[in-house]
Steps between C-alpha positions, in 0.01 A plus 500: 500500500189551709272205584212643296693455175490202266771429244429303187517461129224570251536314171262500206501437126585809297249610237789574262708211364863601473641156437784318671429482875296809573137395502475512879480843658662530843439750779645466850287666764498614859140569607357639821237251612362716783391809307241551227516732200875544528711691257652248260847565363632326188879516470651444153876438490745612232672317216754223576406486867596170664310540830196696619667684785608831337162671530440331834809659652357843422128454562399178675542593868303824466226324302462230765490763777207662315322161464522498120472185292809460280513302174835450326477417131756274333546633146511251213836337437625611846595304814289183531355573154842495330523228233770239564681591178522869597837635612355742756177623657317725254705408193192414293286790623686775311696369203555529127186289456268802478185289471580312824594825677169664405311185599680505838387857567145417388496190720628694803232767465231235456616306807514809721152600384377150588646536849333841539168340401555227760588752771196717428270195504645314799716726714328833434681826572717730296773368267834675453770382257866581564764408243877517492688556174335272238217442749386860454404423139222270620318771691 
């Protein structure tokens, strides 16, 4: 990664309460600190993903070459947001509990909109959302 990039984690309280362990919204980011008004990319992974590298393998290098800021969203009930009692990443996101599933989608949309608001206020520049599989539903 180039020297002008900063890696980090953005965490904030979700506006939607979905119970269990999903009140904190998590985005991992790679931002270009040398350029202003960059294009900002939000990557949204698919269902049951265990790590954030699937979309990165396809897009990340070309985005960094173009000096884009990249934000990777961790969907509710996935990866570090997986409840301890869950058998696998994403188990509680889509399930027979229709109310929780709908709340998960609502919470994801709300959290991504909050990030877009943050980007427009602080980072400036255009925002593009790219989703894979279930992640495309959030766009």
